C-alpha positions, 0 to 999 in steps of 0.5 A, a space after each residue: 259736115 255729113 258722114 258717108 253711108 257706106 251700103 247698110 253703114 254708117 261713117 260718122 266722118 268722111 275719112 277711111 283709114 287707109 289699110 296699110 300693111 304690114 302691121 302698121 293698120 292692125 287693131 290699135 290703130 284701126 279699132 281707134 280710128 273706128 271708135 272716133 268715128 272714121 272708118 278704121 281699116 285692118 291689113 290683111 297683108 302679113 298677119 303671120 308675123 302678129 306675136 312674132 308669129 305665134 299663130 303661123 303654123 311654120 315659121 323660119 328664122 330668129 324671127 319666127 317669119 312664117 313659110 307659105 302663104 297659109 302662114 304669111 296670111 294667117 287667119 288666126 292672126 286676123 281673128 285676133 287682130 279684128 279682136 284686138 280692133 273690137 275691143 276698142 271700138 265695139 260694134 262700129 263698121 270696120 273693114 278689111 283691106 286685102 290686096 288682090 295681087 297676093 296668093 290665097 286671095 280668095 281664103 283671105 277674103 273668107 278669113 275677113 268675112 270670119 274675123 268679122 269685116 264689115 266691109 271689104 277693100 281690095 286693090 292691086 288689081 281689078 277683084 272682079 270675082 270679089 262679087 262672087 265670094 261674098 255673095 251669101 254674106 249680105 252684111 259684108 259690103 265691098 269696096 273697089 279702089 280704082 285708078 280710072 273709070 274704066 277699071 270702075 266700069 269692068 268691076 261693075 260690070 262683072 259684080 252686077 252679074 251676081 247682083 251685087 255693086 260696089 257700097 263706095 269706090 275709091 279712086 287712087 292717085 300717084 301720090 299714095 304710099 307704096 305700091 302705085 297703080 301708074 308706071 314710073 313715067 306717069 306718076 308725075 304725068 298731069 292727066 294721071 294726077 287725082 284731080 284729073 282722073 276723079 272726074 272720070 270715075 264721079 262720070 262713070 259711078 253715075 252710071 250704075 247709081 250714087 255709090 260714095 266715091 272717096 279719093 286717097 293719095 296725097 290728101 293731107 288736111 281738111 282744106 284738101 278734104 273740102 277741095 275733094 268734096 267740091 269736086 264731087 268726092 263724099 270723102 277721103 281716104 288717109 294712110 300717112 297722116 294716121 302713121 304718125 299717131 300714137 295708137 298707129 301699129 307701126 314700130 316707133 322707129 318708123 314714126 321718127 324715120 317719117 318725123 326727121 325726114 325731108 322732102 328729098 328723103 322720099 324715093 320711087 323704087 322698084 318693088 318685087 311685083 312689078 310696081 313702083 313704090 313709094 318709100 323713105 331712102 333708109 339703108 336698104 333703099 340706098 343700097 338696093 341692086 340684084 340680088 340672086 341669093 334671095 330666098 322666097 320663104 313666104 310665098 305671098 304676092 303671085 307677081 313676084 312669082 315665088 322670089 324671081 322678082 325680089 332677086 331682080 330688085 334686091 328685096 324681099 317684100 315680106 321680110 322687109 316690110 317685116 323688118 319694118 315692123 319690128 323697127 329694124 332700120 337697116 334692113 326695113 322698108 319703110 313705105 310713106 305717100 308724098 307728103 310723109 315728108 311734111 309730118 314733124 310731131 306725133 297726134 292722137 287719133 283724135 287729136 288728128 280727126 279733131 284738126 282734119 274735120 275742123 274746116 269742114 263743120 266750118 266749111 271754110 274755104 
């Protein structure tokens, strides 16, 4: 079984833990994953709610929710989250996932570097300026998330201008949790599935070098990992499986929602950012309708246009994800991958990684 070389960093196992916000993959999960040989990825999304908003300079409401993007993406909180992870994994590689669609993207990249991120992972748009942001930080590797070879070509063309190329690329299919990079009517089309888009990304990668291609979206077990490796992928990124671990930073309510779910409980909903999203059918999802009374406090993602998107779909993404993080069932938004209904119990991170890698160790077909 081979690990993955991400630029100057060696990952022992061919597995990335997906960067899940808000508060799902923070210090405890990411640190434990890296300690056990995979790549732990801290989400920079919504760090202002960490420890009840104590690192946000301005908050609102009884729950101390952050006000403004500077507080929604708190640099001080991110520093403490990385410290939490480092206390567990030591100097093993740690990554930070930063959505390109957030406000203050450039600043948050700098915050992640200052906090000690070895690797920056970015999706939700084409991060054309990411290479420029890290040009003075040679120890920081950069990884884009794409859904096509064309997107990878555009990114490589731009990054090469400043002498950088991806250390790896993640190709994400439409079975992933949360926001999708495809339109609703494309989510189930055969030509948009991971197996169909992977060859185009591999072919484009070959024009630029031999950096690893990582697949994400619907990967469930070690047999899936083997199958994608036989197609040319170096490894996989998995989110849903890691939510169902004892060490995951998510609320116990979220974990129980997942364990109790059935296949029909997973729905595709509209998001304030203009993309479809995949989530559990909790009370928030069941009662969605436009709501002109929604106010924007966090100003977190630019496509929402300070609440215009939230009012149109009936919920604020920042507040709803914060409610999920704090275990408020009625108003929380609980994202999941397409296979979330298959979860029937909690694992330790080590137990999960041992199970996932067993077929790889034995090359079971």
